[in-house]
C-alpha positions as CSV (number, residue, x, y, z in Angstrom):
1,M,103.0,127.8,94.8
2,D,101.9,124.3,94.1
3,V,98.3,123.2,94.7
4,L,97.1,119.5,94.3
5,Y,93.9,118.0,94.8
6,F,93.5,114.3,95.5
7,A,89.7,111.9,95.2
8,W,86.3,114.1,94.2
9,V,88.1,117.4,94.9
10,R,90.2,116.4,92.0
11,E,87.5,115.1,89.3
12,R,85.1,118.2,90.1
13,I,88.7,120.9,88.9
14,G,89.6,117.9,86.1
15,L,93.3,118.0,87.3
16,P,95.6,116.6,89.5
17,R,97.7,119.7,90.3
18,E,98.5,123.2,89.5
19,K,100.8,125.9,90.2
20,V,99.2,128.8,91.3
21,E,100.5,132.7,91.4
22,T,99.1,134.3,94.7
23,E,98.3,137.4,96.8
24,A,95.9,135.1,99.3
25,A,96.8,135.5,103.2
26,T,95.2,132.7,104.1
27,V,93.8,129.2,102.5
28,N,89.9,130.7,102.7
29,D,91.6,133.4,100.8
30,L,93.0,130.6,98.3
31,V,89.7,129.0,97.9
32,V,87.7,132.3,97.2
33,E,90.3,133.0,94.3
34,L,89.9,129.7,93.6
35,R,86.2,129.7,93.6
36,A,85.8,132.6,91.5
37,R,88.0,131.0,88.3
38,E,85.4,129.0,87.4
39,E,81.9,127.2,88.1
40,R,84.1,123.8,88.4
41,Y,86.4,125.1,91.0
42,D,83.3,127.0,92.5
43,M,81.5,123.4,93.0
44,A,84.7,121.2,94.4
45,F,84.7,124.4,96.7
46,S,81.0,124.5,97.9
47,D,81.4,122.8,101.1
48,L,84.6,123.6,102.9
49,S,83.7,120.6,106.3
50,A,83.9,118.0,103.5
51,L,87.2,119.1,102.7
52,R,91.1,118.7,104.5
53,V,94.0,120.8,104.0
54,A,97.8,120.5,104.0
55,L,100.2,122.6,103.9
56,D,103.3,121.4,102.9
57,Q,102.4,118.0,103.7
58,Q,100.9,119.0,107.0
59,L,97.3,119.1,107.7
60,S,96.3,122.4,108.8
61,D,93.4,125.0,109.0
62,F,91.9,126.8,106.4
63,D,92.1,130.0,108.8
64,A,96.5,129.2,108.2
65,S,99.0,131.5,106.5
66,L,100.3,130.9,103.3
67,T,103.6,132.7,104.3
68,G,106.0,131.1,103.6
69,V,103.7,127.8,101.9
70,R,105.0,125.8,98.6
71,E,102.4,123.0,99.1
72,V,99.0,123.3,99.7
73,A,96.4,119.7,99.0
74,F,93.2,119.5,99.6
75,F,91.5,116.4,99.9
76,P,88.2,114.5,101.3
77,P,88.7,113.2,105.0
78,M,90.8,110.3,104.8
79,T,88.3,107.2,106.6
80,G,90.5,104.0,108.3
81,G,89.6,100.3,107.9
């Protein structure tokens, strides 16, 4: 699946996107896999309350299933103005 990173998440990881092979059942499971990769991922995902996630361009929750999902995007909360 494609994993996209936006704003400071992208800055911490150093990539705007990557293809990830995973057996993760949920977004939380995927985050656990990513955090185990390297310190930069661990830092980016250290506080999930500071992140939002979209599955196939639809806002979702971290406990959501990844079954059939082709794209996961991580980004900080948006502010209006």
